[in-house]
C-alpha positions in Angstrom: 60.9 145.7 210.7 61.5 149.5 211.0 64.0 147.9 213.3 65.8 145.7 211.2 66.0 148.5 208.9 67.4 151.4 211.7 69.8 148.2 212.7 70.9 148.2 209.2 71.4 152.0 208.4 73.9 151.6 211.5 75.8 148.3 210.2 75.9 150.2 206.5 77.0 153.7 208.7 79.4 152.3 210.9 81.1 149.9 208.1 81.5 153.2 205.7 83.1 155.4 208.2 85.6 151.9 209.2 86.2 152.1 205.0 86.6 155.2 205.0 89.5 154.8 207.6 91.0 152.0 205.9 90.6 154.1 202.7 93.3 156.7 204.5 94.9 154.1 206.2 95.9 152.8 203.0 96.9 156.3 201.0 98.9 157.3 203.9 101.0 154.7 202.9 101.4 155.2 199.6 102.1 158.1 200.5 104.9 157.2 202.6 106.4 155.0 200.2 106.2 157.5 197.6 108.7 159.8 199.9 111.1 157.1 200.6 111.1 155.8 197.5 112.2 159.3 196.1 114.6 159.9 199.0 116.3 156.6 198.3 116.3 156.9 194.6 117.6 161.1 195.0 120.4 159.6 197.3 121.4 156.6 195.6 121.7 159.2 192.4 123.9 161.9 194.5 125.8 159.4 196.2 126.5 158.1 192.7 127.8 161.2 192.0 130.1 162.5 194.2 131.9 159.0 193.9 132.5 159.6 190.6 134.0 162.7 190.9 136.2 161.8 193.6 137.3 158.7 191.3 137.3 161.1 188.7 139.8 163.1 190.1 142.2 160.2 192.1 142.7 159.3 188.2 143.3 162.8 187.0 145.9 163.5 190.2 147.8 159.9 189.9 147.7 159.0 186.1 149.0 155.8 185.7 148.5 155.0 189.1 145.4 155.2 189.6 143.7 152.0 190.3 140.9 150.3 188.6 137.5 149.8 189.2 136.7 147.1 186.6 138.3 144.5 189.1 136.4 141.8 190.9 132.3 141.5 190.9 132.7 144.8 189.0 134.6 144.1 186.1 131.5 143.8 184.1 129.1 145.9 186.4 131.6 149.2 186.8 130.1 152.7 185.8 126.2 150.7 185.1 123.5 152.2 186.9 121.6 150.5 190.0 118.7 148.7 188.7 116.8 149.9 191.8 117.5 153.7 191.5 117.5 154.5 187.8 113.9 154.7 187.1 112.1 157.5 188.1 109.9 157.3 192.2 105.9 157.9 191.8 104.9 161.2 191.4 101.6 162.5 194.1 98.7 162.3 192.4 97.5 165.6 193.0 100.5 167.0 190.7 100.1 164.6 188.3 98.2 166.0 185.2 94.9 165.6 184.9 95.0 164.7 181.2 97.6 162.9 179.2 98.1 163.9 176.1 100.5 161.5 174.6 100.2 157.7 173.9 102.1 155.5 172.7 103.3 155.9 169.3 103.0 159.2 169.1 106.5 161.2 168.3 107.7 163.8 170.7 110.6 165.9 171.3 112.7 166.3 174.2 112.8 169.5 175.5 115.3 169.8 178.6 117.9 168.1 179.5 121.3 165.8 178.2 118.7 164.7 175.2 117.9 167.9 174.3 115.9 168.1 170.3 116.1 164.7 169.9 112.6 163.6 168.4 112.1 160.0 169.0 108.9 157.4 169.2 107.3 156.9 173.1 107.3 153.6 173.7 105.4 153.5 177.1 103.6 156.1 179.2 103.3 155.3 183.3 100.8 158.0 184.2 102.0 157.0 187.6 105.2 158.3 187.6 104.0 161.3 184.9 106.4 160.4 182.4 106.8 158.5 179.0 110.0 156.1 178.4 111.1 156.9 174.5 112.6 154.2 171.9 116.4 155.1 171.7 116.3 158.3 173.4 118.1 158.6 177.2 119.6 155.0 177.0 121.8 153.8 180.3 124.0 151.1 180.8 121.7 149.2 183.5 123.8 146.5 185.6 121.1 144.0 186.1 121.2 141.0 188.4 121.6 137.3 188.1 118.0 136.4 189.4 116.5 138.8 186.9 118.0 137.0 184.2 117.2 133.3 185.2 113.4 134.1 184.3 114.8 134.7 180.4 115.5 131.2 178.7 117.5 133.7 175.8 121.0 135.0 177.5 121.6 138.1 178.4 124.4 140.3 179.7 124.9 141.4 183.2 124.9 145.1 181.8 121.6 145.9 179.3 121.0 149.0 177.8 117.8 150.2 179.3 116.2 154.4 177.6 115.3 156.4 180.8 111.8 157.7 181.3 111.4 161.1 180.8 108.7 163.2 182.9 106.0 164.8 180.3 106.5 168.1 181.0 109.7 167.8 179.4 108.5 166.7 176.0 106.5 168.4 173.3 104.5 166.9 170.6 106.0 165.8 167.3 103.2 166.0 164.4 103.1 166.8 160.5 101.1 169.1 159.3 100.9 170.9 155.8 102.2 174.4 155.7 100.0 177.3 155.2 101.9 179.0 152.2 103.3 175.7 150.3 100.1 173.5 151.2 103.5 170.5 152.3 103.1 168.2 155.2 106.1 169.4 157.7 106.5 168.1 161.4 105.6 170.6 163.6 106.8 170.9 167.5 102.8 171.4 169.3 103.5 173.2 172.4 100.0 172.3 173.9 96.9 170.5 173.4 93.5 170.6 174.9 90.5 168.4 175.3 87.7 167.8 173.5 85.0 165.5 173.2 85.8 164.2 176.5 82.5 162.1 178.4 82.7 160.0 181.4 83.0 155.7 180.4 79.7 154.0 182.7 81.6 151.2 182.1 85.2 152.4 183.7 84.6 154.8 185.7 86.7 157.1 184.3 86.7 159.6 181.7 88.1 158.9 178.0 90.7 160.4 176.8 88.9 162.4 173.6 89.6 164.4 171.3 92.9 166.2 170.9 93.4 170.0 169.7 95.4 173.0 169.2 93.8 175.9 171.1 92.5 178.6 169.2 92.4 176.3 165.9 90.2 173.8 164.2 93.0 171.6 163.9 92.0 168.2 165.2 95.4 165.6 165.8 94.4 162.2 166.1 95.6 159.6 168.3 97.8 157.0 167.2 96.9 153.8 166.0 96.6 150.5 168.5 98.3 147.6 166.7 96.1 144.7 168.1 97.8 142.1 168.6 98.0 139.3 166.6 97.3 136.0 168.8 97.5 132.4 167.6 94.9 129.7 167.5 95.3 126.7 169.3 93.2 123.7 169.3 91.9 123.5 172.7 90.7 127.2 172.5 86.7 128.2 172.7 85.8 129.1 169.5 84.4 132.0 168.9 80.5 131.1 168.6 80.4 129.3 171.2 81.2 132.2 173.2 78.4 134.1 171.8 76.0 131.1 172.0 72.7 132.3 174.0 71.9 129.8 177.0 69.7 131.8 179.3 67.5 134.8 178.1 65.8 136.6 180.9 61.9 137.1 181.1 59.6 139.1 182.9 57.7 137.0 184.3 60.2 135.1 185.7 63.7 135.9 188.2 67.3 136.5 187.1 67.6 134.5 189.4 66.5 132.1 192.0 65.7 133.7 195.5 68.1 131.6 197.1 71.7 133.0 195.4 70.7 136.1 197.7 71.8 133.2 200.3 75.2 132.3 198.5 76.3 135.8 197.9 75.1 137.0 201.7 75.2 135.3 204.8 71.6 134.6 205.7 72.2 136.0 209.6 74.5 138.3 208.8 73.8 142.3 210.0 74.6 143.9 206.5 72.1 142.0 204.5 70.2 144.2 203.2 67.5 142.4 201.2 65.8 139.4 203.3 62.5 136.8 201.9 59.1 137.6 202.0 58.5 134.9 204.7 61.6 136.8 207.0 60.7 140.6 206.0 55.9 139.7 206.9 57.5 137.7 210.4 59.2 141.2 212.3 56.2 143.2 210.7 54.0 141.0 212.4 56.6 141.0 215.2 56.4 144.6 215.2 52.6 145.5 214.9 52.5 142.7 218.7 54.8 145.1 220.1 53.1 148.3 218.7 49.3 146.5 220.2 51.1 146.2 223.8 51.7 149.5 224.2 47.7 149.9 224.9 47.8 147.0 227.1 48.1 149.9 229.9 44.7 151.2 228.8 43.1 148.0 230.1 44.6 147.2 233.4 42.2 149.5 236.0 42.3 150.1 239.3 38.7 150.5 241.0 39.1 154.3 241.8 40.6 155.0 237.8 36.8 153.1 236.8 35.2 155.8 239.4 37.1 158.4 237.8 35.5 157.6 234.5 32.0 157.3 235.2 31.9 160.4 236.9 33.2 161.6 233.1 31.4 160.0 231.5 28.6 161.6 233.6 29.7 165.1 233.7 29.9 165.2 229.9 26.3 163.9 230.2 24.8 166.5 231.8 26.8 169.3 230.8 24.4 170.7 228.2 23.9 173.9 226.0 22.0 177.0 227.2 19.4 177.9 224.7 17.8 181.6 223.2 15.9 182.4 226.5 18.5 181.6 229.0 21.2 183.5 226.9 18.9 186.6 227.4 17.9 186.5 230.8 21.6 186.5 231.4 22.5 189.5 229.1 19.7 191.3 231.2 21.1 190.3 234.9 24.0 191.8 233.8 23.3 194.4 232.0 21.4 195.6 235.7 24.3 194.7 238.0 26.2 196.8 235.6 23.8 199.8 235.4 23.6 199.3 239.7 27.2 199.2 240.0 26.8 203.1 238.0 24.4 204.3 239.8 27.1 203.9 243.2 30.3 204.7 241.4 28.2 208.2 240.4 26.5 208.7 244.1 29.6 208.2 245.8 31.4 210.7 243.7 
């Protein structure tokens, strides 16, 4: 059984190492895609600006003789942004904020860009891009391909106004707070917010958003109310009482699931398997005990010389006896007399 456990540990270690390499490879691929998209969008926007400047200079120099741009395939889409380059690219996870103080339904003010000073409601928050989409702010005409419009049954124009996302660092929360002198509510631009009472969600395995507070004060700013969508009931829908009906009650005396379920979840002969049946465990333990006994089997197989050596060893052990007190005293007297003799001889020679 020890070999099975050891083999299972080795396999799990190799699987963990292989999974780590796959995750690393996947992260490198995502990083490469982010960098590629960022360079592409930046290059497209730069090329669009350069082309627009050239066309403006040409139109100014030629005047009425300047060529028309809104003809042919660009009759309706001239001057509109491309659907593939109007949005912001994904940012690196290290550059993203660890906590988002803004949510859908908040009122914010733009602090940078051509829409600076405008107040609008947040429609969408994209954490991968670190940006928010505001209602009616930073709107641009986007050329929508025909295949996109074919998905919707309603007729739509080839050029549609779409709000371009704004980085979350370029907006600030606007919230009505009471005036300390008059006591009336007035909109206040909150420069900074901190998170309080943040806890770890064991089910989702992530941090909850906690509560928002103004640093240095006891002012708590609640999150906007989430409006749940209304669903229409149909005849083929499952009733609520059928969902809440308890059909299984686990007991301490019985297994919550039959033992054969493990064979369905994991191949019976898989090397990655860590749970085994009782019969298989007993069989492996019996084999391990049998191999342990075979280790001492060579002790029972002896040659005549080994048997003779064993007999002599036992005889020698039987003959060895402990000395009595009288024998020890006699030996002491002999040793003392010999020492005195050696002392006399040494003094005579000196």
